[in-house]
C-alpha positions in Angstrom: 45.7 -43.9 70.8 42.6 -42.4 72.6 40.1 -43.5 70.2 41.3 -47.1 70.4 41.2 -46.9 74.5 37.6 -45.8 74.2 36.5 -48.6 71.9 38.1 -51.2 74.1 36.2 -49.6 77.2 33.1 -49.7 74.9 33.2 -52.9 73.4 35.9 -55.1 75.0 35.0 -57.8 77.2 37.1 -58.8 80.4 36.6 -62.8 80.5 39.0 -63.2 83.4 42.0 -61.6 84.9 44.0 -62.6 81.9 41.7 -62.7 78.8 40.2 -59.6 77.0 37.9 -60.4 74.2 38.1 -57.8 71.5 35.8 -59.6 69.0 33.7 -56.8 68.4 36.6 -54.3 67.3 39.5 -56.6 65.9 39.1 -60.4 66.3 35.8 -61.3 64.8 34.1 -58.2 63.6 36.5 -55.5 62.2 35.9 -51.7 62.9 37.4 -50.6 59.5 37.7 -46.8 60.3 39.5 -47.8 63.7 41.8 -50.3 61.8 42.7 -47.8 59.2 43.4 -45.4 62.0 45.7 -48.1 63.5 47.7 -48.7 60.2 48.2 -44.9 59.9 49.8 -44.8 63.5 52.0 -48.0 63.0 53.2 -46.3 59.8 53.8 -43.0 61.4 55.8 -45.0 64.6 57.9 -47.0 62.0 58.4 -44.3 59.3 62.0 -44.0 58.0 62.6 -47.8 58.5 62.9 -48.6 54.8 60.1 -51.4 55.4 59.7 -53.9 52.5 57.1 -55.9 53.8 54.6 -56.0 56.5 54.3 -59.6 58.2 51.6 -60.9 60.5 50.0 -64.3 61.7 46.6 -65.7 60.6 44.1 -64.5 61.2 43.4 -61.6 63.9 46.6 -59.7 63.0 45.5 -59.6 59.2 43.3 -56.4 59.3 45.7 -54.2 61.1 48.7 -55.4 59.3 46.8 -54.9 55.8 45.9 -51.4 56.9 49.8 -50.7 57.8 51.0 -52.1 54.7 48.6 -50.0 52.8 49.9 -46.9 54.6 53.3 -47.9 53.7 52.8 -48.9 50.3 54.2 -52.3 50.7 53.1 -56.0 50.3 51.7 -57.8 53.4 52.7 -61.4 54.2 51.0 -63.4 56.7 51.9 -66.7 58.5 49.4 -69.6 57.8 48.2 -71.6 60.6 46.7 -74.5 58.6 48.6 -76.3 55.9 46.7 -76.5 52.4 47.0 -78.8 49.6 48.6 -75.9 47.7 51.0 -74.9 50.4 54.7 -74.6 49.6 56.4 -77.8 51.0 59.5 -75.8 51.5 57.9 -73.4 53.9 59.5 -71.9 57.3 57.5 -73.6 59.8 57.5 -73.1 63.8 55.2 -74.9 66.2 53.6 -72.4 68.6 51.1 -72.4 71.4 48.3 -70.1 71.4 47.3 -68.5 74.7 43.7 -67.6 73.6 43.2 -70.6 71.7 44.6 -73.0 74.1 46.3 -75.2 71.5 49.4 -75.8 69.7 49.7 -75.0 66.1 52.1 -74.8 63.2 52.8 -71.5 61.8 54.4 -71.4 58.3 55.6 -68.7 55.7 56.7 -69.8 52.0 60.0 -69.2 51.4 59.0 -67.5 48.3 57.9 -64.5 50.4 60.9 -63.8 52.5 64.5 -62.8 51.5 67.6 -61.5 53.2 67.1 -58.3 51.5 63.6 -57.8 53.2 63.2 -55.3 56.2 60.1 -56.5 57.9 57.6 -54.8 60.2 55.5 -57.5 62.2 52.2 -56.3 63.1 49.9 -58.3 65.6 46.5 -57.9 67.4 47.4 -58.7 71.1 50.7 -59.7 73.0 50.2 -61.8 76.0 52.7 -64.5 76.6 54.3 -63.9 73.3 54.6 -67.5 71.9 53.3 -67.0 68.7 55.2 -63.7 68.2 58.5 -65.5 69.4 57.6 -68.2 66.7 57.3 -65.9 63.9 60.6 -64.1 65.0 62.4 -67.4 64.6 61.0 -67.9 61.2 62.1 -64.2 60.1 65.6 -65.0 61.6 65.9 -68.2 59.5 64.9 -66.4 56.4 67.8 -63.8 56.9 65.5 -60.9 56.5 65.7 -58.2 59.2 63.0 -57.4 61.6 62.4 -53.8 62.0 59.9 -54.0 64.7 56.8 -55.5 66.1 53.8 -53.1 66.3 50.9 -54.5 68.5 47.4 -53.2 68.9 47.3 -54.0 72.6 50.0 -55.4 74.9 49.0 -57.0 78.0 52.1 -55.8 80.1 51.1 -57.7 83.1 51.8 -60.9 81.1 55.4 -61.9 80.0 55.3 -61.7 76.3 56.3 -58.1 75.6 59.1 -58.1 78.1 60.6 -61.2 76.8 60.6 -60.0 73.1 62.3 -56.8 74.3 64.7 -58.7 76.1 65.5 -60.7 72.7 66.3 -57.3 71.2 63.0 -56.7 69.4 61.7 -53.3 69.0 57.9 -53.5 70.2 55.7 -50.5 69.8 52.1 -51.1 71.3 49.2 -48.8 70.2 47.7 -49.3 73.9 49.3 -51.0 77.1 46.8 -52.6 79.6 48.2 -53.2 83.1 45.5 -55.1 84.7 42.1 -56.9 84.0 41.5 -57.5 87.4 38.0 -57.7 89.0 36.7 -57.2 85.6 37.9 -54.0 84.9 40.5 -52.5 82.3 43.4 -50.6 83.4 45.5 -48.8 80.8 49.0 -47.7 81.5 
């Protein structure tokens, strides 16, 4: 997506050789037109897969997942990172480290929203080390649902997340691949 690359160049902040902040586009402030274009592109990439639901992780994956679900005309489910007073006590739960947050959290999805009949499309914002994504994949596997694939807005190919998920057999489709953030410069593949 050339428009996404251009927006990343204009608004992305390289904080280190490993960290790209996209707060102005998808992680804190959301560019609605851009996000809707992402949803259209993910729907095109995964067309014909008979997807029954789009799934993501709270919170940065929600805009792109919502736009994709809207295009596919299916519900969207998101894994919560915080337990609430009204949370389902019988939820699928997985403990995952967060690369960007530098903490370990639990992600959970109510068993009510996943079934063996589901064909899920997992949409996320950025894949770096892939820990959170692997955690949600484990939840999907335990539910018996079929994971059709994982669409990510940005794959940082110089980190191991995408490679390890592909080695697990997950179909991973990024909208943009970044091969380096060295010297404060964004290098696209």
